[in-house]
C-alpha positions as CSV (number, residue, x, y, z in Angstrom):
1,M,16.8,-46.2,-13.5
2,G,20.3,-44.8,-12.3
3,V,20.1,-41.8,-9.5
4,S,21.7,-39.2,-11.8
5,E,18.8,-40.1,-14.0
6,S,16.2,-40.3,-11.3
7,G,17.4,-36.5,-10.4
8,C,17.3,-35.4,-13.5
9,I,13.8,-36.2,-14.1
10,I,12.6,-34.6,-10.9
11,A,14.4,-31.6,-11.5
12,S,12.6,-31.2,-14.8
13,I,9.2,-31.9,-13.0
14,F,10.2,-29.2,-10.7
15,F,11.2,-26.6,-13.4
16,L,7.7,-27.2,-15.6
17,S,5.6,-26.7,-12.4
18,A,7.4,-23.3,-11.5
19,A,7.0,-22.3,-14.9
20,L,3.3,-22.7,-15.7
21,P,2.0,-20.4,-12.8
22,I,4.0,-17.3,-15.1
23,Q,2.8,-18.8,-18.5
24,A,-0.6,-18.7,-17.0
25,N,-0.4,-14.9,-16.0
26,R,0.3,-13.8,-19.6
27,G,-2.6,-13.9,-20.8
28,N,-4.3,-10.6,-19.4
29,S,-1.9,-7.9,-19.6
30,D,-3.3,-5.4,-16.8
31,Q,-3.5,-8.5,-14.1
32,V,-0.1,-9.6,-12.9
33,S,0.9,-11.8,-10.2
34,P,2.5,-9.8,-7.1
35,T,5.1,-12.4,-6.7
36,V,7.0,-10.2,-9.2
37,T,10.0,-8.6,-7.1
38,A,10.3,-4.8,-7.2
39,S,13.0,-3.0,-7.9
40,S,13.9,0.8,-7.7
41,Q,16.5,0.6,-10.4
42,A,15.2,0.0,-14.1
43,P,16.1,-2.9,-15.8
44,A,17.6,-3.2,-19.1
45,R,14.5,-4.6,-20.5
46,D,12.3,-2.2,-18.9
47,S,14.6,0.6,-20.6
48,Q,13.9,-1.1,-23.9
49,D,10.1,-1.3,-23.5
50,Y,9.6,2.0,-22.0
51,V,8.0,4.6,-24.3
52,L,9.5,8.0,-24.3
53,G,7.4,10.8,-23.4
54,P,8.0,14.7,-22.7
55,E,10.2,15.4,-19.7
56,D,12.5,12.3,-20.4
57,Q,16.2,12.8,-20.8
58,I,18.2,10.8,-23.4
59,K,22.1,10.6,-24.5
60,I,22.5,10.6,-27.7
61,W,25.9,8.8,-29.5
62,A,26.2,9.1,-33.1
63,L,29.7,8.1,-34.4
64,G,31.4,11.4,-36.6
65,F,28.6,13.8,-35.2
66,E,30.7,15.0,-32.6
67,E,27.6,18.2,-32.0
68,I,25.4,15.7,-30.6
69,S,27.6,12.7,-29.1
70,E,26.8,12.2,-25.3
71,K,25.0,15.5,-24.6
72,P,22.0,15.3,-22.4
73,I,18.8,16.0,-24.6
74,R,15.4,16.6,-22.6
75,I,12.4,15.5,-24.8
76,D,10.2,18.8,-24.9
77,P,6.6,19.2,-23.7
78,S,5.4,18.9,-27.3
79,G,7.3,15.5,-27.4
80,Y,10.3,16.4,-29.9
81,I,13.9,16.6,-29.8
82,D,16.1,19.0,-31.5
83,L,19.6,17.7,-33.1
84,P,22.1,19.6,-34.4
85,M,22.2,18.9,-38.1
86,L,19.3,16.5,-38.0
87,G,17.0,18.6,-37.4
88,R,13.6,18.4,-35.3
89,F,11.9,15.2,-34.8
90,K,9.4,13.2,-32.6
91,A,10.7,11.1,-29.8
92,A,7.6,11.0,-27.6
93,G,5.7,7.5,-28.2
94,L,8.6,6.2,-29.4
95,T,10.8,3.1,-27.7
96,V,14.6,3.4,-26.9
97,E,14.9,1.2,-30.2
98,Q,12.4,2.6,-32.3
99,L,14.2,6.1,-32.3
100,K,17.4,4.4,-32.6
101,T,16.2,3.3,-35.9
102,Q,14.7,6.5,-36.7
103,L,18.1,7.8,-35.8
104,L,20.1,5.9,-38.1
105,E,17.9,6.4,-40.8
106,R,18.6,10.3,-41.0
107,L,22.3,9.6,-40.4
108,A,22.2,7.4,-43.6
109,N,22.1,10.4,-45.4
110,D,25.4,11.3,-44.7
111,V,27.1,8.5,-43.6
112,K,27.5,5.2,-45.6
113,A,27.5,3.2,-42.4
114,P,26.3,4.8,-39.6
115,H,26.5,4.1,-35.9
116,A,24.2,5.2,-33.0
117,S,23.0,4.6,-29.7
118,V,20.4,5.8,-27.3
119,E,20.4,5.7,-23.8
120,I,18.2,6.9,-21.2
121,I,19.3,9.1,-18.2
122,E,16.7,10.5,-16.8
123,F,13.1,9.1,-16.2
124,G,10.1,11.6,-16.2
125,S,7.5,11.2,-18.6
126,Q,5.3,8.2,-16.3
127,P,5.4,9.9,-13.0
128,V,2.9,7.9,-10.5
129,S,1.8,9.5,-7.1
130,V,2.0,7.4,-4.1
131,L,0.5,8.7,-0.8
132,G,-0.7,8.3,2.5
133,A,1.0,5.5,5.0
134,V,3.9,4.7,2.9
135,N,7.8,5.0,4.1
136,Q,8.6,7.0,1.1
137,P,5.7,9.2,-0.2
138,G,6.2,10.9,-3.5
139,V,6.3,11.0,-7.1
140,H,8.0,7.7,-8.4
141,Q,8.7,7.0,-12.2
142,L,7.6,3.5,-13.8
143,R,10.5,2.9,-15.9
144,G,8.5,0.5,-17.4
145,R,5.7,-2.1,-16.6
146,K,5.1,-2.1,-13.0
147,T,2.4,-3.7,-10.8
148,L,0.6,-2.4,-7.9
149,A,2.5,-4.4,-5.1
150,E,5.9,-3.2,-6.9
151,I,5.1,0.5,-7.0
152,I,4.1,0.2,-3.1
153,S,7.7,-1.7,-2.9
154,M,9.3,1.5,-4.7
155,A,7.6,4.0,-2.2
156,G,9.2,1.8,0.8
157,G,6.5,-0.8,1.5
158,L,3.4,0.4,3.9
159,K,3.8,1.7,7.5
160,Q,2.8,0.2,10.5
161,D,-0.2,2.2,11.0
162,A,-1.6,1.3,7.0
163,G,-5.2,1.2,6.5
164,F,-6.8,-2.2,5.1
165,T,-7.4,-0.8,1.7
166,I,-5.4,1.2,-1.2
167,K,-7.2,3.6,-3.3
168,I,-6.4,4.1,-7.3
169,T,-7.1,7.0,-9.1
170,R,-6.7,6.9,-12.9
171,D,-7.0,9.2,-15.9
172,A,-9.9,8.3,-18.3
173,R,-7.6,8.3,-21.2
174,W,-6.1,4.9,-19.9
175,G,-9.8,3.6,-19.8
176,P,-11.6,1.9,-16.2
177,I,-9.1,0.5,-13.6
178,P,-9.7,-3.3,-14.3
179,L,-11.1,-4.1,-11.0
180,P,-14.7,-5.0,-10.1
181,N,-15.4,-2.0,-7.5
182,A,-14.2,0.8,-10.0
183,T,-16.5,3.5,-10.7
184,K,-16.0,7.0,-12.6
185,D,-16.2,10.2,-10.7
186,P,-19.1,12.5,-11.4
187,S,-16.6,14.4,-14.2
188,G,-16.1,11.3,-16.1
189,Q,-12.5,12.0,-16.2
190,F,-11.1,9.6,-13.6
191,S,-11.6,6.4,-12.7
192,T,-11.4,5.0,-9.0
193,A,-11.2,1.8,-7.3
194,E,-10.0,0.1,-3.8
195,V,-7.9,-3.0,-3.1
196,K,-7.5,-4.7,0.2
197,V,-4.2,-4.8,1.7
198,T,-4.4,-8.1,3.2
199,E,-5.6,-9.7,-0.1
200,L,-2.8,-7.9,-2.2
201,L,-0.2,-8.9,0.8
202,A,-1.2,-12.6,0.8
203,A,-1.6,-12.9,-3.1
204,K,-4.9,-14.2,-2.4
205,N,-6.9,-12.5,-5.4
206,P,-3.8,-11.8,-8.2
207,G,-6.0,-10.3,-10.2
208,Q,-5.8,-7.2,-8.0
209,N,-2.3,-6.8,-8.4
210,I,-2.9,-4.7,-11.5
211,L,-0.7,-3.1,-13.8
212,I,-0.3,0.9,-12.9
213,R,-0.4,3.5,-15.7
214,P,1.1,7.0,-15.7
215,H,-0.4,9.9,-13.6
216,D,-2.4,7.0,-11.5
217,V,-2.4,8.0,-8.0
218,I,-2.3,5.8,-5.3
219,T,-3.4,6.4,-1.9
220,V,-2.8,4.6,1.5
221,P,-4.9,5.7,4.2
222,T,-3.5,5.3,7.9
223,A,-5.5,3.1,9.9
224,E,-9.0,3.5,11.7
225,T,-9.0,3.2,15.4
226,V,-11.0,2.0,18.2
227,A,-10.8,3.3,21.6
228,V,-11.2,1.5,24.9
229,I,-11.8,3.4,28.0
230,G,-12.8,3.0,31.9
231,A,-12.1,-0.1,34.1
232,V,-9.5,-1.9,31.9
233,R,-6.0,-2.2,32.2
234,K,-4.8,-0.2,29.7
235,P,-6.9,2.2,28.5
236,G,-6.4,3.9,25.2
237,T,-6.7,4.1,21.4
238,F,-6.0,0.9,19.2
239,D,-5.6,0.8,15.3
240,L,-7.5,-1.6,13.4
241,K,-4.2,-1.7,10.8
242,D,-5.3,-3.8,7.9
243,R,-8.9,-4.9,9.2
244,E,-12.6,-3.3,8.8
245,S,-13.2,-3.8,12.1
246,I,-12.8,-5.9,15.2
247,S,-15.1,-7.3,18.0
248,V,-15.4,-6.6,21.2
249,L,-13.5,-9.3,22.7
250,E,-10.6,-8.2,20.5
251,A,-10.9,-4.7,22.0
252,L,-11.0,-6.1,25.2
253,S,-7.6,-8.0,24.8
254,M,-5.8,-5.2,23.6
255,A,-6.6,-3.2,26.5
256,E,-5.4,-6.3,28.7
257,G,-8.7,-7.1,30.3
258,L,-11.1,-5.8,32.8
259,G,-9.4,-3.5,35.3
260,P,-9.8,-4.5,39.4
261,T,-13.4,-2.3,39.7
262,P,-15.2,-3.1,36.6
263,A,-19.1,-3.0,35.8
264,P,-19.1,-5.2,32.8
265,Q,-23.0,-6.1,32.8
266,N,-23.2,-2.0,32.1
267,A,-20.9,-1.5,29.4
268,K,-21.6,0.5,26.4
269,I,-20.4,1.0,22.9
270,L,-20.5,4.8,21.8
271,R,-20.7,4.8,18.3
272,A,-20.6,8.0,16.2
273,T,-24.0,9.3,14.3
274,A,-23.6,10.6,10.9
275,G,-24.4,14.4,10.7
276,S,-24.6,14.8,14.6
277,T,-21.6,15.5,17.6
278,Q,-24.0,13.1,19.6
279,R,-22.8,9.5,20.0
280,Q,-25.3,6.1,19.8
281,E,-25.3,4.6,22.8
282,V,-25.3,0.7,22.4
283,P,-25.4,-1.3,25.5
284,I,-23.3,-4.5,25.9
285,D,-23.5,-6.9,28.4
286,L,-19.6,-8.1,29.0
287,R,-20.4,-10.6,31.3
288,K,-22.4,-12.6,29.1
289,V,-20.1,-12.1,26.2
290,L,-17.1,-13.4,28.1
291,A,-19.4,-16.3,29.2
292,G,-19.9,-17.2,25.5
293,K,-23.6,-16.4,26.1
294,G,-23.5,-13.0,24.4
295,E,-22.7,-11.4,21.1
296,D,-19.4,-10.4,20.5
297,I,-20.4,-7.3,18.4
298,A,-18.0,-6.3,16.0
299,L,-16.8,-2.7,16.6
300,R,-16.9,-0.4,13.8
301,P,-14.0,2.3,13.0
302,N,-14.1,5.6,15.6
303,D,-16.2,3.5,18.2
304,I,-15.7,3.7,21.9
305,L,-16.0,0.6,24.1
306,L,-16.8,2.0,27.9
307,V,-16.3,-0.2,30.7
308,P,-18.0,1.5,33.6
309,T,-16.3,1.5,37.5
310,S,-18.1,-0.5,40.1
311,T,-18.9,2.6,42.2
312,P,-19.9,0.8,45.6
313,K,-17.0,-1.8,45.4
314,K,-14.6,0.9,45.0
315,A,-15.8,2.7,47.5
316,G,-15.4,-0.8,50.0
317,I,-12.0,-0.7,48.6
318,R,-10.8,2.8,49.7
319,A,-12.7,2.0,53.1
320,M,-10.8,-0.9,53.6
321,E,-7.5,1.0,52.9
322,A,-8.3,3.9,55.0
323,I,-8.9,0.9,58.0
324,I,-5.4,-0.7,56.9
325,Q,-4.1,2.8,56.9
326,T,-5.4,3.7,60.3
327,A,-4.6,0.5,61.9
328,T,-1.0,0.8,61.0
329,G,-0.5,4.4,62.3
330,V,-2.3,3.1,65.9
331,M,0.6,0.1,65.8
332,I,3.4,2.5,65.0
333,W,2.2,5.2,67.5
334,R,2.0,2.7,70.4
335,G,5.1,0.7,69.5
336,P,5.4,-2.9,69.9
337,F,3.4,-5.1,72.1
């Protein structure tokens, strides 16, 4: 077998292995792999497959009909358009090609060989609201079939402070959201579900990258936080980002470790209690945790890790500083020996 022949066989195997995952995803119309590249522009394929609806604006060209040629026409709230000489007829629910076919049938009554074209110039009937921690929140148009990952991309992607879940709310007319954790709201008019950000971005569970439907509301909450205060090098509030919780050691690492005068054995986790303004105190001996002999407790959102200061040690250091300053002052007053 020649070198060129071997190269052809290897290339064919590579092509087939790359194509197989795509074929596998075609079996489920609501679940699509998140590796599809998102685009804010509507490809020609999407325009042809797009189902027209109220508030879409189209441009129609018809040979010999100057009254309607290339004039923008908006589909009214009832789904109809009104054309000079052709009358009023329904456009909503039709694709571009289906509308063109209906138009040609009407034109055939007056012209032997009618020619016409239909073009979408403004999408308005398939809005999706993207709210929260994304770079471009607002209302975006589906412009055809779009997955959750593609819609997030159209919204400019996630912000640095995005939380670990994405919430989806859907009108009941589209049926329940095809996710295991989907539930109906008390009114029965909406279905809600959540997707974990890490699983979506890492494509760990392609089934979570569902197709988005018109009027879906996608909400990305900002990340929850934990605080570390007291005798640490960098006290402050830290984002959990795409995690549900972090351990005490992770929080201590974010705070750059213990400060110069800590009392780690007396550390506490101050935890919010539902229905109360008082926080529950959870004692934790950081000396044992740091030595690997104590439980590295998981901090929940809004927890505060308090590392108290060792008062006697701090008082001793201050006394030493005072002695040094006094001694230095005496030396300056007396001058050199």
